[in-house]
PDB file of N, H, CA, C and O in Angstrom:
ATOM      1  N   MET A   1       7.830 -19.234   3.921  1.00  0.00           N
ATOM      2  CA  MET A   1       8.764 -18.279   3.390  1.00  0.00           C
ATOM      3  C   MET A   1       8.172 -16.874   3.556  1.00  0.00           C
ATOM      4  O   MET A   1       7.003 -16.641   3.249  1.00  0.00           O
ATOM      5  N   ILE A   2       8.984 -15.962   4.037  1.00  0.00           N
ATOM      6  H   ILE A   2       9.934 -16.151   4.287  1.00  0.00           H
ATOM      7  CA  ILE A   2       8.550 -14.579   4.217  1.00  0.00           C
ATOM      8  C   ILE A   2       8.833 -13.802   2.938  1.00  0.00           C
ATOM      9  O   ILE A   2       9.914 -13.909   2.359  1.00  0.00           O
ATOM     10  N   LYS A   3       7.832 -13.005   2.497  1.00  0.00           N
ATOM     11  H   LYS A   3       6.954 -12.917   2.968  1.00  0.00           H
ATOM     12  CA  LYS A   3       7.960 -12.217   1.276  1.00  0.00           C
ATOM     13  C   LYS A   3       7.535 -10.781   1.545  1.00  0.00           C
ATOM     14  O   LYS A   3       6.836 -10.490   2.516  1.00  0.00           O
ATOM     15  N   VAL A   4       7.979  -9.885   0.653  1.00  0.00           N
ATOM     16  H   VAL A   4       8.546 -10.122  -0.136  1.00  0.00           H
ATOM     17  CA  VAL A   4       7.643  -8.467   0.753  1.00  0.00           C
ATOM     18  C   VAL A   4       7.038  -8.021  -0.569  1.00  0.00           C
ATOM     19  O   VAL A   4       7.548  -8.367  -1.635  1.00  0.00           O
ATOM     20  N   LYS A   5       5.959  -7.259  -0.506  1.00  0.00           N
ATOM     21  H   LYS A   5       5.545  -6.978   0.360  1.00  0.00           H
ATOM     22  CA  LYS A   5       5.300  -6.707  -1.692  1.00  0.00           C
ATOM     23  C   LYS A   5       5.067  -5.222  -1.443  1.00  0.00           C
ATOM     24  O   LYS A   5       4.604  -4.840  -0.369  1.00  0.00           O
ATOM     25  N   THR A   6       5.386  -4.381  -2.427  1.00  0.00           N
ATOM     26  H   THR A   6       5.763  -4.692  -3.300  1.00  0.00           H
ATOM     27  CA  THR A   6       5.145  -2.949  -2.290  1.00  0.00           C
ATOM     28  C   THR A   6       4.063  -2.503  -3.263  1.00  0.00           C
ATOM     29  O   THR A   6       3.924  -3.046  -4.359  1.00  0.00           O
ATOM     30  N   PHE A   7       3.307  -1.512  -2.841  1.00  0.00           N
ATOM     31  H   PHE A   7       3.419  -1.071  -1.951  1.00  0.00           H
ATOM     32  CA  PHE A   7       2.252  -0.913  -3.645  1.00  0.00           C
ATOM     33  C   PHE A   7       2.493   0.590  -3.635  1.00  0.00           C
ATOM     34  O   PHE A   7       2.777   1.158  -2.580  1.00  0.00           O
ATOM     35  N   GLY A   8       2.387   1.238  -4.776  1.00  0.00           N
ATOM     36  H   GLY A   8       2.157   0.776  -5.633  1.00  0.00           H
ATOM     37  CA  GLY A   8       2.553   2.686  -4.843  1.00  0.00           C
ATOM     38  C   GLY A   8       1.274   3.358  -5.294  1.00  0.00           C
ATOM     39  O   GLY A   8       0.490   2.787  -6.052  1.00  0.00           O
ATOM     40  N   GLU A   9       1.071   4.575  -4.821  1.00  0.00           N
ATOM     41  H   GLU A   9       1.708   5.039  -4.205  1.00  0.00           H
ATOM     42  CA  GLU A   9      -0.134   5.320  -5.180  1.00  0.00           C
ATOM     43  C   GLU A   9       0.197   6.807  -5.212  1.00  0.00           C
ATOM     44  O   GLU A   9       0.624   7.361  -4.199  1.00  0.00           O
ATOM     45  N   PRO A  10       0.009   7.463  -6.354  1.00  0.00           N
ATOM     46  CA  PRO A  10       0.192   8.920  -6.374  1.00  0.00           C
ATOM     47  C   PRO A  10      -0.975   9.582  -5.640  1.00  0.00           C
ATOM     48  O   PRO A  10      -2.104   9.093  -5.676  1.00  0.00           O
ATOM     49  N   LEU A  11      -0.690  10.679  -4.989  1.00  0.00           N
ATOM     50  H   LEU A  11       0.228  11.076  -4.960  1.00  0.00           H
ATOM     51  CA  LEU A  11      -1.733  11.408  -4.267  1.00  0.00           C
ATOM     52  C   LEU A  11      -1.939  12.770  -4.919  1.00  0.00           C
ATOM     53  O   LEU A  11      -0.978  13.481  -5.214  1.00  0.00           O
ATOM     54  N   GLN A  12      -3.185  13.121  -5.138  1.00  0.00           N
ATOM     55  H   GLN A  12      -3.966  12.544  -4.898  1.00  0.00           H
ATOM     56  CA  GLN A  12      -3.523  14.418  -5.700  1.00  0.00           C
ATOM     57  C   GLN A  12      -4.322  15.206  -4.673  1.00  0.00           C
ATOM     58  O   GLN A  12      -5.078  14.619  -3.899  1.00  0.00           O
ATOM     59  N   PRO A  13      -4.167  16.525  -4.654  1.00  0.00           N
ATOM     60  CA  PRO A  13      -4.910  17.332  -3.682  1.00  0.00           C
ATOM     61  C   PRO A  13      -6.415  17.075  -3.774  1.00  0.00           C
ATOM     62  O   PRO A  13      -6.976  16.960  -4.864  1.00  0.00           O
ATOM     63  N   PHE A  14      -7.044  16.989  -2.623  1.00  0.00           N
ATOM     64  H   PHE A  14      -6.589  17.082  -1.738  1.00  0.00           H
ATOM     65  CA  PHE A  14      -8.498  16.827  -2.484  1.00  0.00           C
ATOM     66  C   PHE A  14      -9.016  15.468  -2.968  1.00  0.00           C
ATOM     67  O   PHE A  14     -10.228  15.268  -3.048  1.00  0.00           O
ATOM     68  N   LYS A  15      -8.127  14.543  -3.287  1.00  0.00           N
ATOM     69  H   LYS A  15      -7.142  14.705  -3.222  1.00  0.00           H
ATOM     70  CA  LYS A  15      -8.557  13.213  -3.731  1.00  0.00           C
ATOM     71  C   LYS A  15      -7.908  12.106  -2.909  1.00  0.00           C
ATOM     72  O   LYS A  15      -8.032  10.928  -3.244  1.00  0.00           O
ATOM     73  N   ALA A  16      -7.225  12.474  -1.851  1.00  0.00           N
ATOM     74  H   ALA A  16      -7.124  13.431  -1.578  1.00  0.00           H
ATOM     75  CA  ALA A  16      -6.452  11.496  -1.080  1.00  0.00           C
ATOM     76  C   ALA A  16      -7.340  10.424  -0.450  1.00  0.00           C
ATOM     77  O   ALA A  16      -6.940   9.261  -0.393  1.00  0.00           O
ATOM     78  N   HIS A  17      -8.524  10.781   0.020  1.00  0.00           N
ATOM     79  H   HIS A  17      -8.848  11.726  -0.027  1.00  0.00           H
ATOM     80  CA  HIS A  17      -9.396   9.784   0.650  1.00  0.00           C
ATOM     81  C   HIS A  17      -9.772   8.695  -0.343  1.00  0.00           C
ATOM     82  O   HIS A  17      -9.728   7.511  -0.009  1.00  0.00           O
ATOM     83  N   ARG A  18     -10.139   9.079  -1.549  1.00  0.00           N
ATOM     84  H   ARG A  18     -10.175  10.040  -1.820  1.00  0.00           H
ATOM     85  CA  ARG A  18     -10.504   8.100  -2.575  1.00  0.00           C
ATOM     86  C   ARG A  18      -9.295   7.245  -2.954  1.00  0.00           C
ATOM     87  O   ARG A  18      -9.416   6.030  -3.117  1.00  0.00           O
ATOM     88  N   GLU A  19      -8.137   7.878  -3.094  1.00  0.00           N
ATOM     89  H   GLU A  19      -8.039   8.865  -2.962  1.00  0.00           H
ATOM     90  CA  GLU A  19      -6.930   7.142  -3.475  1.00  0.00           C
ATOM     91  C   GLU A  19      -6.512   6.159  -2.388  1.00  0.00           C
ATOM     92  O   GLU A  19      -6.041   5.062  -2.688  1.00  0.00           O
ATOM     93  N   MET A  20      -6.684   6.551  -1.118  1.00  0.00           N
ATOM     94  H   MET A  20      -7.067   7.442  -0.874  1.00  0.00           H
ATOM     95  CA  MET A  20      -6.369   5.632  -0.020  1.00  0.00           C
ATOM     96  C   MET A  20      -7.318   4.435  -0.033  1.00  0.00           C
ATOM     97  O   MET A  20      -6.895   3.307   0.218  1.00  0.00           O
ATOM     98  N   SER A  21      -8.580   4.669  -0.318  1.00  0.00           N
ATOM     99  H   SER A  21      -8.924   5.586  -0.522  1.00  0.00           H
ATOM    100  CA  SER A  21      -9.551   3.574  -0.402  1.00  0.00           C
ATOM    101  C   SER A  21      -9.198   2.628  -1.545  1.00  0.00           C
ATOM    102  O   SER A  21      -9.310   1.411  -1.400  1.00  0.00           O
ATOM    103  N   GLU A  22      -8.774   3.178  -2.678  1.00  0.00           N
ATOM    104  H   GLU A  22      -8.683   4.167  -2.796  1.00  0.00           H
ATOM    105  CA  GLU A  22      -8.364   2.344  -3.813  1.00  0.00           C
ATOM    106  C   GLU A  22      -7.126   1.520  -3.463  1.00  0.00           C
ATOM    107  O   GLU A  22      -7.030   0.350  -3.835  1.00  0.00           O
ATOM    108  N   LEU A  23      -6.190   2.123  -2.753  1.00  0.00           N
ATOM    109  H   LEU A  23      -6.268   3.073  -2.450  1.00  0.00           H
ATOM    110  CA  LEU A  23      -4.991   1.397  -2.336  1.00  0.00           C
ATOM    111  C   LEU A  23      -5.356   0.271  -1.368  1.00  0.00           C
ATOM    112  O   LEU A  23      -4.838  -0.840  -1.487  1.00  0.00           O
ATOM    113  N   ASP A  24      -6.240   0.548  -0.419  1.00  0.00           N
ATOM    114  H   ASP A  24      -6.661   1.450  -0.323  1.00  0.00           H
ATOM    115  CA  ASP A  24      -6.716  -0.496   0.501  1.00  0.00           C
ATOM    116  C   ASP A  24      -7.332  -1.661  -0.269  1.00  0.00           C
ATOM    117  O   ASP A  24      -7.080  -2.824   0.047  1.00  0.00           O
ATOM    118  N   ALA A  25      -8.134  -1.347  -1.275  1.00  0.00           N
ATOM    119  H   ALA A  25      -8.338  -0.403  -1.532  1.00  0.00           H
ATOM    120  CA  ALA A  25      -8.782  -2.388  -2.082  1.00  0.00           C
ATOM    121  C   ALA A  25      -7.754  -3.218  -2.845  1.00  0.00           C
ATOM    122  O   ALA A  25      -7.892  -4.437  -2.947  1.00  0.00           O
ATOM    123  N   ARG A  26      -6.718  -2.559  -3.385  1.00  0.00           N
ATOM    124  H   ARG A  26      -6.606  -1.568  -3.303  1.00  0.00           H
ATOM    125  CA  ARG A  26      -5.672  -3.296  -4.111  1.00  0.00           C
ATOM    126  C   ARG A  26      -4.931  -4.250  -3.195  1.00  0.00           C
ATOM    127  O   ARG A  26      -4.662  -5.390  -3.573  1.00  0.00           O
ATOM    128  N   VAL A  27      -4.599  -3.800  -2.002  1.00  0.00           N
ATOM    129  H   VAL A  27      -4.817  -2.874  -1.695  1.00  0.00           H
ATOM    130  CA  VAL A  27      -3.875  -4.647  -1.041  1.00  0.00           C
ATOM    131  C   VAL A  27      -4.762  -5.813  -0.606  1.00  0.00           C
ATOM    132  O   VAL A  27      -4.306  -6.956  -0.563  1.00  0.00           O
ATOM    133  N   ASN A  28      -6.027  -5.529  -0.285  1.00  0.00           N
ATOM    134  H   ASN A  28      -6.397  -4.601  -0.321  1.00  0.00           H
ATOM    135  CA  ASN A  28      -6.945  -6.598   0.120  1.00  0.00           C
ATOM    136  C   ASN A  28      -7.149  -7.620  -0.990  1.00  0.00           C
ATOM    137  O   ASN A  28      -7.222  -8.819  -0.722  1.00  0.00           O
ATOM    138  N   SER A  29      -7.240  -7.161  -2.226  1.00  0.00           N
ATOM    139  H   SER A  29      -7.180  -6.187  -2.444  1.00  0.00           H
ATOM    140  CA  SER A  29      -7.375  -8.081  -3.367  1.00  0.00           C
ATOM    141  C   SER A  29      -6.146  -8.958  -3.510  1.00  0.00           C
ATOM    142  O   SER A  29      -6.264 -10.158  -3.756  1.00  0.00           O
ATOM    143  N   PHE A  30      -4.961  -8.367  -3.358  1.00  0.00           N
ATOM    144  H   PHE A  30      -4.865  -7.391  -3.159  1.00  0.00           H
ATOM    145  CA  PHE A  30      -3.718  -9.134  -3.454  1.00  0.00           C
ATOM    146  C   PHE A  30      -3.690 -10.225  -2.382  1.00  0.00           C
ATOM    147  O   PHE A  30      -3.314 -11.365  -2.658  1.00  0.00           O
ATOM    148  N   ILE A  31      -4.085  -9.872  -1.172  1.00  0.00           N
ATOM    149  H   ILE A  31      -4.390  -8.947  -0.948  1.00  0.00           H
ATOM    150  CA  ILE A  31      -4.090 -10.851  -0.075  1.00  0.00           C
ATOM    151  C   ILE A  31      -5.072 -11.986  -0.375  1.00  0.00           C
ATOM    152  O   ILE A  31      -4.745 -13.158  -0.189  1.00  0.00           O
ATOM    153  N   ALA A  32      -6.261 -11.642  -0.834  1.00  0.00           N
ATOM    154  H   ALA A  32      -6.527 -10.690  -0.985  1.00  0.00           H
ATOM    155  CA  ALA A  32      -7.277 -12.657  -1.123  1.00  0.00           C
ATOM    156  C   ALA A  32      -6.891 -13.534  -2.311  1.00  0.00           C
ATOM    157  O   ALA A  32      -7.028 -14.755  -2.244  1.00  0.00           O
ATOM    158  N   GLU A  33      -6.412 -12.931  -3.391  1.00  0.00           N
ATOM    159  H   GLU A  33      -6.300 -11.939  -3.445  1.00  0.00           H
ATOM    160  CA  GLU A  33      -6.079 -13.678  -4.609  1.00  0.00           C
ATOM    161  C   GLU A  33      -4.902 -14.615  -4.423  1.00  0.00           C
ATOM    162  O   GLU A  33      -4.813 -15.638  -5.102  1.00  0.00           O
ATOM    163  N   ASN A  34      -3.992 -14.281  -3.509  1.00  0.00           N
ATOM    164  H   ASN A  34      -4.064 -13.450  -2.957  1.00  0.00           H
ATOM    165  CA  ASN A  34      -2.806 -15.092  -3.304  1.00  0.00           C
ATOM    166  C   ASN A  34      -2.918 -16.011  -2.090  1.00  0.00           C
ATOM    167  O   ASN A  34      -1.946 -16.667  -1.716  1.00  0.00           O
ATOM    168  N   GLY A  35      -4.084 -16.061  -1.482  1.00  0.00           N
ATOM    169  H   GLY A  35      -4.874 -15.528  -1.786  1.00  0.00           H
ATOM    170  CA  GLY A  35      -4.310 -16.966  -0.360  1.00  0.00           C
ATOM    171  C   GLY A  35      -3.385 -16.729   0.822  1.00  0.00           C
ATOM    172  O   GLY A  35      -2.980 -17.676   1.496  1.00  0.00           O
ATOM    173  N   ILE A  36      -3.051 -15.485   1.074  1.00  0.00           N
ATOM    174  H   ILE A  36      -3.379 -14.716   0.526  1.00  0.00           H
ATOM    175  CA  ILE A  36      -2.142 -15.162   2.172  1.00  0.00           C
ATOM    176  C   ILE A  36      -2.890 -15.345   3.491  1.00  0.00           C
ATOM    177  O   ILE A  36      -3.956 -14.766   3.702  1.00  0.00           O
ATOM    178  N   SER A  37      -2.318 -16.154   4.365  1.00  0.00           N
ATOM    179  H   SER A  37      -1.452 -16.625   4.194  1.00  0.00           H
ATOM    180  CA  SER A  37      -2.982 -16.439   5.631  1.00  0.00           C
ATOM    181  C   SER A  37      -2.355 -15.697   6.805  1.00  0.00           C
ATOM    182  O   SER A  37      -2.964 -15.583   7.868  1.00  0.00           O
ATOM    183  N   ARG A  38      -1.133 -15.189   6.611  1.00  0.00           N
ATOM    184  H   ARG A  38      -0.638 -15.282   5.747  1.00  0.00           H
ATOM    185  CA  ARG A  38      -0.474 -14.507   7.720  1.00  0.00           C
ATOM    186  C   ARG A  38       0.210 -13.235   7.225  1.00  0.00           C
ATOM    187  O   ARG A  38       1.161 -13.296   6.446  1.00  0.00           O
ATOM    188  N   VAL A  39      -0.278 -12.086   7.682  1.00  0.00           N
ATOM    189  H   VAL A  39      -1.051 -12.036   8.315  1.00  0.00           H
ATOM    190  CA  VAL A  39       0.353 -10.795   7.409  1.00  0.00           C
ATOM    191  C   VAL A  39       1.222 -10.465   8.609  1.00  0.00           C
ATOM    192  O   VAL A  39       0.745 -10.424   9.743  1.00  0.00           O
ATOM    193  N   ILE A  40       2.495 -10.230   8.352  1.00  0.00           N
ATOM    194  H   ILE A  40       2.883 -10.262   7.431  1.00  0.00           H
ATOM    195  CA  ILE A  40       3.434  -9.927   9.433  1.00  0.00           C
ATOM    196  C   ILE A  40       3.465  -8.431   9.712  1.00  0.00           C
ATOM    197  O   ILE A  40       3.495  -8.001  10.866  1.00  0.00           O
ATOM    198  N   SER A  41       3.457  -7.644   8.639  1.00  0.00           N
ATOM    199  H   SER A  41       3.432  -7.993   7.702  1.00  0.00           H
ATOM    200  CA  SER A  41       3.538  -6.196   8.806  1.00  0.00           C
ATOM    201  C   SER A  41       2.916  -5.505   7.607  1.00  0.00           C
ATOM    202  O   SER A  41       2.952  -6.015   6.488  1.00  0.00           O
ATOM    203  N   LEU A  42       2.346  -4.336   7.861  1.00  0.00           N
ATOM    204  H   LEU A  42       2.317  -3.922   8.771  1.00  0.00           H
ATOM    205  CA  LEU A  42       1.802  -3.482   6.814  1.00  0.00           C
ATOM    206  C   LEU A  42       2.118  -2.056   7.232  1.00  0.00           C
ATOM    207  O   LEU A  42       1.684  -1.606   8.292  1.00  0.00           O
ATOM    208  N   SER A  43       2.876  -1.338   6.398  1.00  0.00           N
ATOM    209  H   SER A  43       3.228  -1.703   5.537  1.00  0.00           H
ATOM    210  CA  SER A  43       3.264   0.017   6.773  1.00  0.00           C
ATOM    211  C   SER A  43       3.198   0.952   5.574  1.00  0.00           C
ATOM    212  O   SER A  43       3.292   0.523   4.424  1.00  0.00           O
ATOM    213  N   ASP A  44       3.033   2.234   5.867  1.00  0.00           N
ATOM    214  H   ASP A  44       2.956   2.582   6.801  1.00  0.00           H
ATOM    215  CA  ASP A  44       2.953   3.270   4.842  1.00  0.00           C
ATOM    216  C   ASP A  44       4.093   4.265   5.018  1.00  0.00           C
ATOM    217  O   ASP A  44       4.534   4.549   6.131  1.00  0.00           O
ATOM    218  N   ALA A  45       4.551   4.779   3.896  1.00  0.00           N
ATOM    219  H   ALA A  45       4.193   4.549   2.992  1.00  0.00           H
ATOM    220  CA  ALA A  45       5.538   5.865   3.891  1.00  0.00           C
ATOM    221  C   ALA A  45       5.158   6.815   2.763  1.00  0.00           C
ATOM    222  O   ALA A  45       4.683   6.384   1.712  1.00  0.00           O
ATOM    223  N   THR A  46       5.367   8.091   2.981  1.00  0.00           N
ATOM    224  H   THR A  46       5.753   8.441   3.834  1.00  0.00           H
ATOM    225  CA  THR A  46       5.030   9.072   1.950  1.00  0.00           C
ATOM    226  C   THR A  46       6.246   9.382   1.090  1.00  0.00           C
ATOM    227  O   THR A  46       7.389   9.252   1.530  1.00  0.00           O
ATOM    228  N   THR A  47       5.980   9.791  -0.135  1.00  0.00           N
ATOM    229  H   THR A  47       5.052   9.897  -0.493  1.00  0.00           H
ATOM    230  CA  THR A  47       7.022  10.318  -1.009  1.00  0.00           C
ATOM    231  C   THR A  47       6.776  11.808  -1.150  1.00  0.00           C
ATOM    232  O   THR A  47       5.636  12.270  -1.110  1.00  0.00           O
ATOM    233  N   GLN A  48       7.862  12.556  -1.316  1.00  0.00           N
ATOM    234  H   GLN A  48       8.789  12.180  -1.348  1.00  0.00           H
ATOM    235  CA  GLN A  48       7.733  14.004  -1.360  1.00  0.00           C
ATOM    236  C   GLN A  48       8.451  14.583  -2.563  1.00  0.00           C
ATOM    237  O   GLN A  48       9.419  14.020  -3.075  1.00  0.00           O
ATOM    238  N   ASP A  49       7.943  15.728  -2.997  1.00  0.00           N
ATOM    239  H   ASP A  49       7.157  16.185  -2.581  1.00  0.00           H
ATOM    240  CA  ASP A  49       8.550  16.495  -4.077  1.00  0.00           C
ATOM    241  C   ASP A  49       8.495  17.962  -3.667  1.00  0.00           C
ATOM    242  O   ASP A  49       7.413  18.532  -3.528  1.00  0.00           O
ATOM    243  N   ASN A  50       9.639  18.559  -3.477  1.00  0.00           N
ATOM    244  H   ASN A  50      10.518  18.096  -3.590  1.00  0.00           H
ATOM    245  CA  ASN A  50       9.721  19.969  -3.060  1.00  0.00           C
ATOM    246  C   ASN A  50       8.966  20.226  -1.757  1.00  0.00           C
ATOM    247  O   ASN A  50       8.346  21.277  -1.598  1.00  0.00           O
ATOM    248  N   GLY A  51       9.015  19.283  -0.834  1.00  0.00           N
ATOM    249  H   GLY A  51       9.519  18.429  -0.963  1.00  0.00           H
ATOM    250  CA  GLY A  51       8.382  19.452   0.463  1.00  0.00           C
ATOM    251  C   GLY A  51       6.912  19.085   0.524  1.00  0.00           C
ATOM    252  O   GLY A  51       6.332  19.080   1.609  1.00  0.00           O
ATOM    253  N   SER A  52       6.296  18.780  -0.600  1.00  0.00           N
ATOM    254  H   SER A  52       6.767  18.784  -1.482  1.00  0.00           H
ATOM    255  CA  SER A  52       4.880  18.409  -0.629  1.00  0.00           C
ATOM    256  C   SER A  52       4.741  16.899  -0.797  1.00  0.00           C
ATOM    257  O   SER A  52       5.458  16.284  -1.586  1.00  0.00           O
ATOM    258  N   THR A  53       3.820  16.315  -0.053  1.00  0.00           N
ATOM    259  H   THR A  53       3.238  16.815   0.588  1.00  0.00           H
ATOM    260  CA  THR A  53       3.555  14.889  -0.198  1.00  0.00           C
ATOM    261  C   THR A  53       2.881  14.643  -1.539  1.00  0.00           C
ATOM    262  O   THR A  53       1.852  15.247  -1.842  1.00  0.00           O
ATOM    263  N   CYS A  54       3.461  13.760  -2.337  1.00  0.00           N
ATOM    264  H   CYS A  54       4.297  13.270  -2.091  1.00  0.00           H
ATOM    265  CA  CYS A  54       2.906  13.515  -3.675  1.00  0.00           C
ATOM    266  C   CYS A  54       2.586  12.049  -3.915  1.00  0.00           C
ATOM    267  O   CYS A  54       2.054  11.700  -4.969  1.00  0.00           O
ATOM    268  N   GLY A  55       2.901  11.183  -2.957  1.00  0.00           N
ATOM    269  H   GLY A  55       3.333  11.466  -2.101  1.00  0.00           H
ATOM    270  CA  GLY A  55       2.619   9.773  -3.167  1.00  0.00           C
ATOM    271  C   GLY A  55       2.721   8.979  -1.880  1.00  0.00           C
ATOM    272  O   GLY A  55       3.134   9.486  -0.836  1.00  0.00           O
ATOM    273  N   LEU A  56       2.338   7.737  -1.986  1.00  0.00           N
ATOM    274  H   LEU A  56       2.003   7.326  -2.834  1.00  0.00           H
ATOM    275  CA  LEU A  56       2.341   6.853  -0.830  1.00  0.00           C
ATOM    276  C   LEU A  56       2.867   5.493  -1.264  1.00  0.00           C
ATOM    277  O   LEU A  56       2.513   4.983  -2.327  1.00  0.00           O
ATOM    278  N   ILE A  57       3.712   4.920  -0.430  1.00  0.00           N
ATOM    279  H   ILE A  57       3.999   5.334   0.434  1.00  0.00           H
ATOM    280  CA  ILE A  57       4.209   3.564  -0.662  1.00  0.00           C
ATOM    281  C   ILE A  57       3.752   2.713   0.515  1.00  0.00           C
ATOM    282  O   ILE A  57       4.018   3.036   1.673  1.00  0.00           O
ATOM    283  N   ARG A  58       3.066   1.632   0.205  1.00  0.00           N
ATOM    284  H   ARG A  58       2.849   1.369  -0.735  1.00  0.00           H
ATOM    285  CA  ARG A  58       2.603   0.709   1.237  1.00  0.00           C
ATOM    286  C   ARG A  58       3.407  -0.580   1.084  1.00  0.00           C
ATOM    287  O   ARG A  58       3.521  -1.129  -0.012  1.00  0.00           O
ATOM    288  N   VAL A  59       3.962  -1.051   2.195  1.00  0.00           N
ATOM    289  H   VAL A  59       3.869  -0.605   3.085  1.00  0.00           H
ATOM    290  CA  VAL A  59       4.784  -2.259   2.199  1.00  0.00           C
ATOM    291  C   VAL A  59       4.058  -3.335   2.988  1.00  0.00           C
ATOM    292  O   VAL A  59       3.675  -3.132   4.140  1.00  0.00           O
ATOM    293  N   LEU A  60       3.879  -4.473   2.353  1.00  0.00           N
ATOM    294  H   LEU A  60       4.190  -4.638   1.417  1.00  0.00           H
ATOM    295  CA  LEU A  60       3.219  -5.625   2.955  1.00  0.00           C
ATOM    296  C   LEU A  60       4.256  -6.727   3.131  1.00  0.00           C
ATOM    297  O   LEU A  60       4.890  -7.144   2.161  1.00  0.00           O
ATOM    298  N   VAL A  61       4.434  -7.199   4.362  1.00  0.00           N
ATOM    299  H   VAL A  61       3.919  -6.860   5.150  1.00  0.00           H
ATOM    300  CA  VAL A  61       5.311  -8.324   4.653  1.00  0.00           C
ATOM    301  C   VAL A  61       4.399  -9.472   5.077  1.00  0.00           C
ATOM    302  O   VAL A  61       3.597  -9.341   6.002  1.00  0.00           O
ATOM    303  N   TYR A  62       4.539 -10.589   4.385  1.00  0.00           N
ATOM    304  H   TYR A  62       5.190 -10.695   3.633  1.00  0.00           H
ATOM    305  CA  TYR A  62       3.620 -11.700   4.630  1.00  0.00           C
ATOM    306  C   TYR A  62       4.353 -13.026   4.533  1.00  0.00           C
ATOM    307  O   TYR A  62       5.486 -13.106   4.059  1.00  0.00           O
ATOM    308  N   GLU A  63       3.670 -14.060   4.995  1.00  0.00           N
ATOM    309  H   GLU A  63       2.749 -13.995   5.379  1.00  0.00           H
ATOM    310  CA  GLU A  63       4.226 -15.400   4.951  1.00  0.00           C
ATOM    311  C   GLU A  63       3.341 -16.265   4.090  1.00  0.00           C
ATOM    312  O   GLU A  63       2.116 -16.240   4.214  1.00  0.00           O
ATOM    313  N   GLU A  64       3.969 -17.034   3.210  1.00  0.00           N
ATOM    314  H   GLU A  64       4.964 -17.054   3.109  1.00  0.00           H
ATOM    315  CA  GLU A  64       3.203 -17.953   2.349  1.00  0.00           C
ATOM    316  C   GLU A  64       3.000 -19.280   3.037  1.00  0.00           C
ATOM    317  O   GLU A  64       2.379 -20.180   2.470  1.00  0.00           O
TER     318      GLU A  64
END
């Protein structure tokens, strides 16, 4: 069965590298804890407020 999981992360100026690393760790933990053996897709999209990037949404499509 194919499933979709989304992860959100707010981004703050000058802290984006750390926040991206934390998001990577959350996604990797989810994959490991749920025994996911096949990742179909992983993509990122930004969220904006008044033209400034303020967050990130990561979408994981996987098969159980």
